N, C-alpha and C positions, 0 to 999 in steps of 0.2 A: 535737841538733836544736833549732832555734829554737822558743821558746814561742809565737810568732805565726806565722801562715801565711806561706809564701813566695809572693811575687807572681810570677806567670808570664805572659809574653807569648808567644803562639803565633805562629809564622811558617811559612807554607806552607798556610794555610787556604784553602779548606775541604778539604784533602787527607785521605786516609784515615788516615794515621798521626797527623796532627794531631787528627782527629776521635776516634781511639781514645784518645789521651792526654787529650783534654778529658773524655771519658766517664769515664775512670779517675779523674782528678783530682776530678771532681764526685760520685763515689760517697760515700755518707755517712761512711764511715770515713776518708776522705781530706780532707774539708772543713776539718778543723782543721790540716792540713799544708800545703795549697796554696790559693791564691786566684788565680783566672784574671782577667786584665785585661778590661775591658769592650770592648776592641778587639783585633784580631788582624791580622797582616800577610798580605796576599794579593797577587795580581797586579793590574796596572793595569786589566784588563778587569772586575774585580769590585770595584773601588774604590767605597766608600760602601755596598755591599750589607751586609745582615745575614744570617748563616747560623747556624742552630741546630746547634751542634756536639755538644751534649749536652742532655738534658732541662733546660730552664730556663736554658740558657746560649746566647745568640745574639749574639756580638760583632759590632760593625761592623768592616768590613775597611778597612784603610789600606794605602798602599804604603810601602816601606821609607823613602823620604825624609821621610815624615811621622812617623817614630818619635820623634825627639827632642821634637817639640812635644806628641805624645800622652803621652809619659812625664811631661813637665812639667805638662800639664793635669790629669793624674790623680795627681800626686805619687808616681810609681812609680820613684823614683830607685835603689831597691835590687832592682828586679825582675831576674829571670833570663829570657832569651829561650830558647825551645825551637824549633829550626829543623829542619824537614823540608820543604825546598823542592825545588829541581831543580839538577842539576849545573851548568847554564849560568848560574845566578844565585848560586851558593853564595859565590863569592869576593866578588862585589858586596855580598852580605848581610854578609859578615865586615867589609868596610870600613864598611858602614852601622852595624853594632853598635859598632865602634870609635869612629866619629864620635859616636854617641849615648852613649858611655861606659857601655855595658851589657854585662855578661858573658853568656855563652850556652852552651847545650848543643846540639851539632849532630850529627844523625844522618843528614843528607844524605850521599849517596855519589857517587862518580864524578867528583870534582873533584881538583885538585892540593892535597893536604893540606900538603905542604911549603911551598907558596906561602902558604897560610893561616897557617902557623906563623911565617913570615917577617914577615907583616903584624902578627901579634899580639905578637911579642917586644918591640918598643919601645912598645907601647900601654899604656894604664892599666887594661885589663880582663883577665879570664881566661876560659878556655873549656875545655869537655870536647868533644873531637871524636873520634868513633869510628864505624867502619863497621858495627859491630854492637853494639846496646845490650842484647842478651839475656845476662844474667849467666852462665847455664850454658855458653853457647857461648864467652864470653870466658874462662871458667875453663879450657875445653878448649884454647884458644889459649895460655894461660899454661902449661899442662902440656906442650904441644908445644914451647914456647919453652925450657923447662927441658931437655927431651929433646934438642933441637938443640944446646944448650950443653954437655951432658954427653956426648953420643954423636955428635959430628959425623962424617959419613962412614960411619956404620954400615951404610947401605944403598947404598953405592957401586955404581954400575952398574945399579941397579934402575930400572925405568920407572915414571913417575908419570902418573896420569890423574885428572883432576878434572872432575866434572859438577855443575852446579847448576841448580835449577829455581825460578823465581819467577813471580809474576803477570805477565801479558803487558804490563802498563803499566810495568814496571821497564825502564828504557832502557839501563842500564849493566850490566856484568858484576858479579856479587856481590863486594862489598867484603870479605866474610868469606873467600871462596875465594881472593881475591887476597892477603889477609893470611896465610893458612895456607900458600900455595904456597911462599914462600921458606923457611919453617921446615922443610917436608918436603924441600926441595932441600938444605938444610944437613945433613940426615941422609944425603944422598947420592942420593936418588931424583930423577930428572930425565927429560930427553928428551921433554918435553911439546910438543905442537903448539899448545897454547893451552887455556884453560878452555872447556869446552862449556857453553853457556848454553841452557837449554830454556825456551821460552816458548809452545809449542804445546799447547793444552788437551788435545787427544786423546792426545798422547804423555804428558802429565802424568798423566792418568787411568790410562793403562797402567802407569805407574811406581808407582801407588798413592796419588797425591795425592787426598784426599777431595774430592768435587765442591764442597762448601761452602767449601773452602779455595783454590779456583782463583783467586779474586780477591785472595788475600793469604796467601802462604806463602813459606818459604825452606827448601828441601830440598837437601842437599849429599851427594855421594858422593866418596870418595877411595880410589884403589887404587894400591898399590905392588907391582910384580911383579918377581921375580928374573930375571936375564938368561936363564936356561934355562927359565923358566916353571914351575918345580917348586915354587915357594913364592910366597905373596902375602899382603899385609896389606891389609885392607879396614876402613874405618870410615865412619860417616855421622852426620849430625845433621839433625834434621827439626823444623821449626816450622810449625805450621798456625795461621793467624790472626796477629794483630798484638799481642795483649795482652802477651806476654812482652817485646816490645820497648818497649812503653809503660811497663811496670813498671820496666825498666832505666833508661829515660829519666828517670823521676821520681826514681829512686835517684841518678842523676847530678846532678839538680837539687839534691837535699839535700846532696850532697857539695860542690857548687860554691858554694852560697849563703853559708856562713860564710867562704869564702876570697875571695869577690868584693870585699870591702872591705879585706882585709888584704894581698893580694898583687897583683902586677901583671905582665902579660906571660907568665903561665904557661899552657901548653897541656897538658891532661891527657888520658889515655886511660881506657877503661873498666877496664883492669887497675888503674890508680891508684885508681879508685872502689872496686873490690872489696877492694883491699889496705887501704883506709882503714876498711872495715867500716861504710859508710854504711847508714842504716836501709833495710831491705829493702822495696821497693815491692810 
């Protein structure tokens, strides 16, 4: 890890994930590791506003087109952008970061990742793009990847059902559920009608989501049942709150920072981050 703090520009302010990341980065034990830029990227409607994202940290908001000038003005040429924006602007932001020559970590979901990769390959920057930044969940994905490679078709004929519950403001289907579905299908389970997305608060409470986590959670259930119904495999993973995602995001920042100046056009996943053994956030 670098002896000097890593400069971070937040994109998607004043969103809840960005706020969580700002709070974590500003905690006393992290101030030697990260330095947040005096500006953050937001939408046109909030341009020029200041928002207190963490105690003592209230950046002014700029729009993406203003990023190159802001980086020059504050001499942040080695900064890493952290993007949690919206699916509809994600690819535009990727193009903006390429134009500004700044590497980035993107936790935004619901956009065409393959298109983002095609934009980045010929560029001079690098990125970590992942649908889930929570290290334990990513480790589960890695385990299922290994199982799918070693035991393809072991569950041939079994029916697969996936449900996921997130806060009502999440517009897209869980990226984690979509990432795990093909792995389970490689094991042979299938026949899905689609992933069931639960956004109704009353139903979420019935499923056990804590009331204080309704505004921020990611609960997932997976069931694989044999053709005759006499056997079933069930597993779930549940995250309440956003801190675990913020911790993983900062871990990805530390992974990317030393590579930002040495490599070009690389797009990494969180599995890459975990395999590299980056400092735990």
